N, C-alpha and C positions, 0 to 999 in steps of 0.2 A: 359761192362766197369767195371773194378774193381777199387775200392778205398780202399787202405789199410790204416787204421787209427790207430795211436798210440797217446795216451794221457799220458803225463808225468807231471801231475799237482797235487799239494797237496790240495789247497784250493778251487779249482773249479772242477766241474765234467762236462764232455762233454755230450751233447745229441748226442750220436753217430749216430743214424739213421738220425737225421737232418743234421749233418755234412757230412755224406756220400752222402745224397741226394743233398746237396748244391754243393759238389765237382763234382758230376755227372752232375749237371745242368751247372756248369761252363765248364766242358769238352765239353758238347754238344754245348754250346754257342760259344766256340772258334773253333769249327769244328773238335774236336777230340773225337767223341762219342765212339770210340772203344779203346781208350787209357787206360792204367793202370796208376794210380797215387798213390804215397805214401804221406800221410798227417800226419804231427806230430805237436802236440801242446805241447809246452814246457814253462818252466819258464826262467827267465832272466839268471840264472847261466849256464844252459845248452846252451842257445843261445850264450852267451858270449864265451863259450868254442868252439862251432862250428865256430863262426865268427873268432875267433883267429886262429884256426887250418886251416880253408879253405880259409880265405880271408886276414889273417894277421892283422885284426883289433881287438884289445884287449878291446872290449866294446860290449854291447848287441846291437841287432838291432831288427827290427820288423818282418822281413821275409827273409828267405834264400831259394833259389831254386837251386837244383842240377839236371841238365838236364842229362838224360841217353842217349838220342839220339845223343848228341855230342860225347859221349864216344863210343869206339868200342865195341858195345854190340850186341850179337846175337838176343836179344829180342827187336824187333822194336815196340812192343805194349807198352812197359814201357816208359812213358813220362819222369818221374823223381820224385823227392822228393820235397815237399814244407814243410818248417818248419816255424811255426809261434810262436812268443813269445806272450803269452796271457797277461802277465803284461805290455809289451810294447803297445799292442793293447788297453788295458784298459787306459793307460796314454794318448795315441793319441786320443782315443774316447772322453775322457773328455776335452782335449784341443780343439778338433774340435766341441764339442757340439753335438755329435751324439751317438747313442747307441753302445754298445760293439758288438752286432750282426752285425750292419752295418760296423763297422771297420773290424771285422773278415772276412766278405764277401769281402770287398775291398782288404784286404791282400791276401786272397785266389786267387782272380782274378789276382792280381799283380804277385803273385808267379807263377801261371799257365802260364801267358803271358811270363814270363822269360823263362819257359820251352819250349815255342813255338818259342823262338828266339827273342823276343822283348828285347831291352836293353836301358833303359833311360839314362844310364851313358855313352853311346857311344858319343852322341852329342845332340844338342838342337832339331834337326829335328826328331831324333829317340825318344827323350823324349816326344815330342808333339804327335807323331804317337802312342806311347804306351798309353799315357794319354787318347787320343781319343778312343782307343780300350777298355780301362778299363771302361770308362764312358758308352760306348755302351753295353758292356757285362753286367755291373751292372744294366743298365736300362732294359735289357731283362730278368732279373731274379727277382724272388720274395724272394731271399735269405735273404734280410734284415728283412723280416717279421717273419722268423722262429726263434725259440730260439735255439742257438747253444751251449751255456754254462750256467751253473748256479753255485752259491756258494754251497759248500758242507755242511758247518755246519749249517747255518741258513735256508737253503733250498730256500732262496730267489732267484728267477730267475733274470738274468741280461738282 
């Protein structure tokens, strides 16, 4: 199982080994241990551009998922791309009273579930199904305990 990680952040640095291990654990937990995943951490500006270009929404969002299996692709192992806005994750973590690592883990699971065909925007029943699966996957992981990102300048871990 391969996880391709891209980090496009100026003020935070990613703990790449921890992020890759977290993504691999999520893939195993959702029953896709042999899948390949592209994971990108970005700022609000890039996320806003992606959201505008692909969804027609001219605002930032927390996570976007681009499924490759829905496309006509010869590569069946490639599950797709998950893009996470770290500033949005930071805001949401603060609002929810949880750590940034917990929020990033939650967004990673959310994005991967979208790649697996879950869609909370479809209807209430599907939203409940997806939420239950998210909760079950997060409970099965120790992802929230590892450090995924840290501040660049001060060296203080989040």
